[in-house]
Residue, then its C-alpha position, 0 to 999 in steps of 0.5 A: m046874108r051869110k058872109i064867105l071869105v074865099v082866099e085863092d091865088e088862082e084867079a080862074i078858080r077864085e072867080v068860079v068859086g065866088l060866082n057859085l057862092r053868090l048864086a047860092g045866096y052868099e055875100v062873098y069877099e075874095a082875096a088872092s093872098a094870105e096878107e090880103a085875106l087877113s086885112v079883109f077878114k079884120e075889116h069885114k068880120p064876122f064871117d060865117v065861113a073862110v075858104l082857104d087855099i093852102m098854096l098861096p104866095g107869101m104866107n101859106g094857107f096853114s099859117l093863114c088858118e092859124n091866124i084866123r082861128r086865133d082871131s075867131a073860134t066860131v068861123g068855119i074854115i075849109m082848106l083847099s089843096a091840090k095835094s092829097q097827102e094825108t099829112d096835109k089833111i091832118r095838119g089842116l084839121s089839127i090847127g083849127a080847120d073844120d073841113y078839107m077838100t082836094k082840088p079838083f072838086s065838084i062845085s055841087e059837093f063844095l056848096a054842100r059842104v059850105d052849106a053844112l058848115v054855115r048851118r053848124v056855125a049858125r046853130n052854135a052861135p052864142q045864145t042870148q035867151d034866159e030860159d035856163d042857165g045853159r050849163m052842163v056839168s060833168g065832174v070838174f068840167v062845166l060846159d056853158q052853152k050860152s057863152r060857148i066856153l068849157y071850164k075845167n076847175g073854173q078855168p076857161i079852155d079855148l075850143t073851136q066850134v067843132e071841139f065844143q060840139i064834140m064836148e056837147l055830145f060827150f056831156a049828153n052821153p056820159g059813160v056811153a061808148l060812141v062809135r066814130e060814125k055817130i060822132l061824125e053824124g052828130v057834129w058834122g051832119e048826116n050828109y057830110f062827105g068827108d073822112v071819119k078820121i076827122v073825128d080822131v084828129n079833133i079828139r087828139r086836139l081836145r085831149m091836148k087841151i083838157e087832159d092833164e096827161p094827153s098820152a094817158p087820158k082820164h076823160i076822153m077814153t078810147v074804145w078800141g075798134y069802135g070810138y070814144r067814151w067820156n068820163g067826167 
């Protein structure tokens, strides 16, 4: 059974979300604060998805997201907030969240996003079969699909699951200009409800990790008004 951690200080919202996730077949753990959530996360991991409210007592949801992401590169993270400011959304995605929803939201849309994220987590779990070496090579980069690690000049680069999937898409389409919508569909799925800007946020984060000069990229190139192109 897939495991979900729900962190929400408002009891009524936490109970409604938890109930609907259980009815959908998930094993749900709940926490009312970031401190409690970290304890639950460490005791019962691995989790498939963590649902984190931003406005929490004590440590906020952003700090909680950073702590969880440092502990696990594979868990899917959805941020919840009553705020609709673009800066909050970008901040959440920049520190490792996979998705962002603004309260109030419909339970059906929430469950659809959780389902999509769980499928993505499962699809990107480390592979154990030995049918091939599971390595994709592009210039000085090696993408190891079994260990889910990207190497540059032999040095490992820590990527989130979303970042790894974007790199897989780039490696499979070297030199091809990929429209943002194609990247969104290829990584987040064709039924994703969110904003295409999530692609740009993750590209900026990837450039910080793989480019020698992120402000003058040589590998992830912008195709203005269209999308991005990979140069190995």
